[in-house]
C-alpha positions in Angstrom: 63.5 97.7 105.1 63.7 99.7 102.8 65.7 102.2 101.0 63.5 101.5 97.9 62.8 105.0 96.9 61.3 105.0 93.4 61.7 108.7 92.6 62.7 109.6 96.1 66.0 111.3 96.9 68.9 109.6 98.6 68.6 108.6 102.3 71.0 110.0 104.8 73.3 107.4 106.4 73.9 108.7 110.0 72.5 106.5 112.7 70.8 108.0 115.7 73.5 106.7 118.1 72.0 108.7 121.0 68.9 106.6 121.1 68.4 105.2 124.6 67.6 101.6 123.9 67.7 99.0 126.7 68.0 95.2 126.6 65.9 92.8 128.7 67.2 92.8 132.2 67.0 89.1 132.5 69.5 88.6 129.9 72.1 90.9 131.5 71.8 89.0 134.8 71.5 85.4 133.5 74.8 83.5 133.8 73.6 81.2 131.0 73.7 84.1 128.7 77.5 84.5 129.0 79.5 83.5 125.9 80.8 79.9 125.8 83.8 78.9 123.8 83.2 77.3 120.5 86.6 76.3 119.1 85.2 75.1 115.8 83.8 78.6 115.2 87.1 80.4 115.7 88.2 82.6 112.8 91.5 82.3 111.1 92.8 85.6 112.4 96.0 85.4 110.4 94.3 86.0 107.1 92.3 89.0 108.2 93.5 92.5 107.6 92.0 96.0 107.4 88.4 96.4 108.5 87.8 92.6 108.7 90.3 92.4 111.6 87.8 94.4 113.7 85.2 91.6 113.5 85.6 89.4 116.6 85.5 85.6 116.7 82.1 83.9 116.8 80.2 84.1 120.1 77.9 81.3 121.3 75.5 82.0 124.2 72.7 80.1 125.9 69.3 81.6 126.6 65.7 80.9 127.4 62.5 82.5 125.9 59.3 82.6 127.8 56.5 82.0 125.3 53.0 80.6 125.6 53.5 80.0 129.3 56.6 77.8 128.8 60.4 78.3 128.7 62.1 77.5 125.4 65.9 76.9 125.7 67.9 78.0 122.7 71.5 78.7 121.5 72.5 82.0 119.9 75.5 82.3 117.7 76.7 85.7 116.5 79.5 85.4 114.0 80.7 85.7 110.5 80.9 83.5 107.4 83.9 83.8 105.1 83.2 84.4 101.4 86.1 83.6 99.1 87.1 84.6 95.5 88.1 82.1 92.8 91.6 82.1 94.1 90.5 81.1 97.6 91.2 84.5 99.2 88.6 85.9 101.5 86.5 88.4 99.7 84.1 89.3 102.5 83.0 88.5 106.0 79.2 88.1 106.3 77.7 88.7 109.7 74.9 86.5 110.9 73.0 85.7 114.1 71.6 82.2 114.4 69.1 80.9 117.0 68.7 77.2 117.3 66.6 74.8 119.5 67.4 71.2 120.1 65.4 68.9 117.8 65.5 66.6 114.8 67.5 68.5 112.1 65.6 66.5 109.4 62.2 67.9 110.4 62.9 71.2 112.2 62.8 74.0 109.7 65.5 76.7 109.4 64.6 80.2 108.2 67.1 82.6 106.6 66.3 86.3 106.8 67.3 89.2 104.6 66.3 92.8 104.7 66.2 95.0 101.7 67.2 98.5 100.7 69.4 97.6 98.9 71.6 98.6 101.8 69.5 97.7 104.8 70.8 95.5 107.6 68.8 92.5 109.0 68.1 94.2 112.4 64.6 95.2 111.2 63.3 91.7 110.8 65.6 90.4 113.6 64.5 92.8 116.3 61.2 93.8 114.7 59.4 90.6 113.7 60.8 87.1 114.3 63.7 87.1 116.7 63.5 86.1 120.4 63.5 89.7 121.4 61.6 92.6 119.9 62.0 96.4 119.9 58.9 97.7 121.6 57.9 101.3 120.9 55.9 103.4 123.3 52.2 104.0 122.7 53.3 107.0 120.6 54.9 104.7 118.1 57.0 107.5 116.4 59.0 107.8 119.7 62.2 105.9 119.0 64.1 107.3 122.0 62.1 105.4 124.6 62.0 102.1 122.6 63.2 99.1 124.6 63.9 95.4 123.9 61.7 92.8 125.4 61.0 89.1 125.0 59.1 88.6 121.7 55.8 86.8 122.3 55.5 86.4 118.6 59.0 85.0 117.8 59.2 82.3 115.1 61.6 80.3 117.3 59.0 77.9 118.6 58.5 76.5 115.1 61.8 77.2 113.3 65.5 77.9 113.8 66.4 81.4 112.7 69.4 82.8 110.8 69.6 86.5 110.2 72.1 87.5 107.5 73.4 91.0 106.7 74.2 91.4 103.0 77.7 92.6 102.3 78.1 96.3 103.1 75.2 96.3 105.6 75.1 95.5 109.3 78.5 94.1 110.2 79.1 92.4 106.9 82.2 93.9 105.2 84.0 93.4 101.9 87.7 92.6 102.1 88.4 95.2 99.3 86.1 98.2 99.7 87.4 99.7 96.5 85.9 96.9 94.4 82.8 96.1 96.6 80.4 97.7 94.1 81.5 95.5 91.3 81.9 92.4 93.5 78.7 92.5 95.6 76.4 95.5 95.0 74.1 94.4 92.2 71.2 92.0 91.7 73.3 89.1 90.4 76.4 89.5 92.6 74.2 89.9 95.7 72.2 86.8 95.0 75.3 84.8 94.5 76.8 86.0 97.8 73.7 85.5 99.8 73.2 82.0 98.4 76.8 81.1 99.2 76.3 82.4 102.8 73.2 80.2 103.2 75.1 77.1 101.8 78.1 77.8 104.1 75.9 78.0 107.2 74.0 74.8 106.3 77.2 72.9 105.8 78.9 74.4 108.9 75.9 73.6 111.1 75.1 70.2 109.8 71.7 71.3 108.6 71.7 70.4 104.9 68.8 67.9 105.4 66.6 70.5 107.2 63.5 72.1 105.6 64.7 75.5 104.4 62.9 78.8 104.0 64.1 82.2 102.8 62.5 85.3 104.3 62.9 88.7 102.6 61.6 92.2 103.3 61.2 95.0 100.7 64.1 94.6 98.2 64.7 91.4 100.2 61.7 90.0 98.4 63.6 90.1 95.1 66.7 89.0 97.0 64.9 86.0 98.4 63.7 84.9 94.9 67.1 85.4 93.3 68.9 83.7 96.2 66.5 80.7 96.0 67.3 80.5 92.3 71.0 80.7 92.9 70.9 78.1 95.7 69.2 75.7 93.3 71.3 76.4 90.2 74.8 76.9 91.8 74.7 75.4 95.3 72.5 72.4 94.7 70.2 73.5 97.5 66.4 73.5 97.2 64.2 75.6 99.4 60.8 74.5 100.8 59.3 78.0 100.8 59.8 81.8 100.5 58.2 84.4 102.7 58.2 88.0 101.3 57.2 91.0 103.4 56.2 94.2 101.6 58.3 93.0 98.7 59.8 94.5 95.6 59.4 91.8 93.0 59.7 93.8 89.8 61.4 97.2 89.5 59.0 98.7 87.0 56.1 98.3 89.4 57.7 100.8 91.7 56.8 104.3 90.6 60.4 104.8 89.6 59.5 104.3 85.9 57.6 107.1 84.3 54.6 106.4 82.0 53.6 103.1 83.7 49.9 103.6 84.2 49.4 100.0 85.5 52.0 100.7 88.3 50.4 104.0 89.1 46.9 102.4 89.2 48.1 99.7 91.6 49.3 102.3 94.1 45.8 103.9 94.5 44.1 101.3 96.7 46.7 101.8 99.5 46.1 105.6 99.4 42.4 104.8 99.8 43.0 102.3 102.6 45.0 104.8 104.6 42.3 107.5 104.2 39.7 105.0 105.5 41.9 104.1 108.4 42.4 107.8 109.4 38.6 108.1 109.4 38.4 105.0 111.6 36.3 103.4 108.8 38.7 100.9 107.3 37.2 97.6 106.4 39.3 95.0 104.5 36.2 93.7 102.8 35.8 96.9 100.8 39.3 96.7 99.2 38.2 94.3 96.4 35.9 97.1 95.2 38.8 99.7 95.2 41.2 97.2 93.6 38.7 96.7 90.8 38.1 100.5 90.4 41.9 101.1 90.2 42.4 98.6 87.4 39.3 99.6 85.4 37.8 103.1 85.5 40.9 104.7 87.1 43.4 102.9 84.9 41.6 103.7 81.6 41.2 107.3 82.6 44.9 108.0 83.5 46.1 106.0 80.5 43.9 107.9 78.1 44.1 111.5 76.9 44.3 114.1 79.7 40.8 115.1 80.9 39.5 118.6 80.5 36.7 120.7 81.8 33.9 119.2 83.8 35.1 115.6 83.2 38.5 116.4 84.8 36.8 118.2 87.7 34.5 115.3 88.4 37.4 112.8 88.2 39.6 114.8 90.5 36.8 115.3 93.0 36.1 111.6 93.1 39.7 110.9 93.9 39.8 113.6 96.6 36.8 111.9 98.2 38.5 108.5 98.1 41.9 109.6 99.3 41.2 112.7 101.4 43.9 114.5 99.4 43.2 118.1 98.3 41.5 118.3 95.0 44.0 120.9 93.9 46.9 118.6 94.6 45.3 115.8 92.6 44.6 118.1 89.7 48.2 119.3 89.8 49.3 115.7 89.3 46.5 114.9 86.8 45.1 112.2 89.0 48.4 110.3 89.3 49.6 110.1 92.9 53.4 110.2 93.3 54.2 108.8 96.8 57.4 110.9 97.0 55.8 114.2 96.1 55.8 116.6 99.0 52.4 118.0 98.3 50.9 114.5 98.1 52.4 113.7 101.6 51.8 117.1 103.2 48.8 117.3 105.6 48.1 120.6 107.3 51.6 121.2 108.6 52.3 117.5 109.0 54.1 115.1 106.7 53.0 111.5 106.0 55.3 108.5 105.6 55.4 106.7 102.3 56.1 103.5 104.3 52.8 103.9 106.3 50.6 106.7 105.0 48.7 106.8 108.3 51.8 107.9 110.2 52.9 111.5 110.2 55.1 114.0 112.0 55.4 117.7 112.0 56.7 118.8 108.6 60.2 120.2 108.9 59.9 121.8 105.4 56.3 122.9 105.1 57.3 125.2 102.2 58.1 122.0 100.2 61.7 123.1 99.2 63.8 121.0 101.6 65.3 117.5 101.2 63.2 114.4 101.2 62.4 113.4 104.8 60.3 110.4 105.9 58.8 110.2 109.4 59.4 106.5 109.6 62.7 105.9 107.6 64.5 109.0 109.0 62.8 108.9 112.4 61.9 106.2 114.9 62.9 103.2 112.7 66.6 104.2 113.2 66.2 102.9 116.8 66.8 99.4 115.4 70.5 100.3 114.7 71.3 101.3 118.3 69.2 98.4 119.6 71.2 95.9 117.6 74.5 97.3 118.7 73.6 97.1 122.4 71.9 93.7 122.2 74.8 92.1 120.3 77.3 93.3 122.8 75.4 92.8 126.0 73.3 89.7 125.3 75.1 87.9 122.4 78.7 88.7 123.4 79.6 90.1 120.0 81.6 93.3 120.6 83.2 95.3 117.8 84.2 98.9 117.2 82.6 98.7 113.7 79.4 100.7 113.3 76.3 98.6 112.6 75.3 99.9 109.1 71.5 99.8 109.5 71.0 101.8 106.2 74.1 102.0 104.0 73.7 104.8 101.5 76.8 103.8 99.6 75.4 100.4 98.8 72.1 101.8 97.5 73.9 104.5 95.5 76.2 102.1 93.7 73.5 99.3 93.2 73.4 97.7 89.8 69.7 96.9 89.1 70.4 94.8 86.0 69.1 91.3 86.3 70.4 88.1 84.7 67.9 88.2 81.8 64.9 87.6 84.0 62.9 89.6 86.6 61.8 88.3 89.9 58.5 87.1 88.7 60.1 85.1 85.9 62.3 83.3 88.4 59.4 82.7 90.6 57.4 81.2 87.7 60.2 78.9 86.9 60.7 77.7 90.5 57.0 77.1 91.0 56.9 75.1 87.8 60.0 73.0 88.4 59.4 72.4 92.2 55.8 71.4 92.9 56.6 71.4 96.7 57.6 75.1 96.8 55.1 77.3 98.7 55.2 81.1 98.9 53.7 83.6 101.4 53.5 87.3 100.5 52.7 89.7 103.3 51.7 93.4 103.0 50.5 96.2 105.2 47.4 97.9 103.8 48.8 101.4 104.2 52.2 101.1 102.4 52.2 103.3 99.4 55.8 102.5 98.4 55.5 98.8 97.7 51.7 98.4 97.8 49.8 95.2 98.3 47.9 95.6 95.0 51.2 95.2 93.0 51.8 91.7 94.5 48.1 90.8 94.1 48.3 91.7 90.4 51.5 89.7 89.8 50.2 86.7 91.7 46.9 86.8 89.8 48.9 86.5 86.5 51.0 83.5 87.5 50.4 80.8 84.9 51.5 77.9 87.2 51.6 77.4 90.9 49.2 80.2 91.8 47.5 77.9 94.3 50.8 77.6 96.2 51.3 81.4 96.6 49.3 83.1 99.4 48.8 86.8 99.8 48.1 88.1 103.3 47.4 91.7 104.3 47.5 93.3 107.7 46.8 96.7 109.3 50.0 98.6 109.1 52.6 99.8 106.6 55.8 98.6 105.0 57.0 97.4 108.5 53.7 95.8 109.3 55.3 94.0 112.3 55.6 97.3 114.2 51.9 96.9 115.1 51.8 94.1 117.8 48.5 92.7 116.6 49.8 92.5 113.0 53.1 90.9 114.1 51.1 88.2 116.0 48.8 87.5 113.1 51.7 87.4 110.7 53.7 84.9 112.9 50.6 82.7 113.1 50.3 82.7 109.3 54.0 81.8 108.9 53.7 79.0 111.4 50.9 77.5 109.3 53.1 77.7 106.2 55.9 75.8 108.1 53.6 73.4 109.9 53.2 70.7 107.2 57.0 70.1 107.3 57.0 69.0 110.9 54.2 66.5 110.6 
């Protein structure tokens, strides 16, 4: 997740600390879950000052996970990795949580997870998708107050070891010098270098350099995973076996942050249509090829051409209204181009839809349309992941700190340098696919995400000149956080397992 906003206003930072989130009772009572001393993981406390001194030593605990009728024993390590500048001084402490199962390190894969934003901590993927515990929302999924942690039946732990990493400035990862953090870490190039170094450090520290390696990134984490893989190869001498991207940003211009990009605007339309069909209980994935074709043909040529007038305009707007269930007057006001961040596009009879899942809505706090940007998912129940991570780390992982877990760090997003290193994400992906014939990529999307829509990834994949047969696009019912829906989370885990499976043969 997910502070990708295109034209959207800044996101508020405050976490909903009052959320009542519980951890699985078995973990609190299990003596095996108590921290055990790991002398090799002790930090050098003497060099730590300022906020870094508030981060405790690494904590190692033992657990079991009930999955598929069996108990899987695993070790959890919650700790930090030391990044250093060119003079050897610590420049940042990077927080991570690793879950490992006994096995042959040469064949057991290890997956490294990054969320996006930029500015999002890894708790979303950690407690939402792949970790051994998952944050379960009530039947009314927008209720974050009553969410609770339970064992994750769809954890990736049965088929891979898992390492969740918070980028510097997010989660519990902190720079040594906050005053220079923007220049040091908060940009595409700096971030990729830091994430690659963190991965390389963990591999060396854990004796896993020979293991099959996968990078997992959500939202901006998609671009982060590509850039990190490139940096691992070029600067750390580490090759990855695969990349998994969830609701990814791959190229900035394909968000609707750039005006006058009719291709980007056209590629958002199918997700609006999919959401409308789902609200009518009439969604059928088999029809989406037709709407994808319409978006890139009749719709694209219309919005890219001279503005329509008279009966032609009326007919075009009426057709769009029928496809999307949006008011014809709203569509006419925007001349047929649907801006996901526009209040009138999201408003629905006193309710407000989420750009992250256009089928989800809450009562509109500013029905007059003059208030700040508010999203039902981002500003609402998704914040439960922050409180859940704090409680889980302290109670189950033995990692206790007075530092706030930065689930969504506005400062990071506000200071982010979007400049690449001369290539976009798709250029780096092309290069890696060409130079590494063993690399495989899985791209996952929720049908109803209108911020980073599935059609953008489909378009980019369709235009790959090499390795297209090693890039798979999978789509699931749901939105940006497709894993919130239990059925989609299970299907996604099964698809990832298939991607990892050949390594273990």
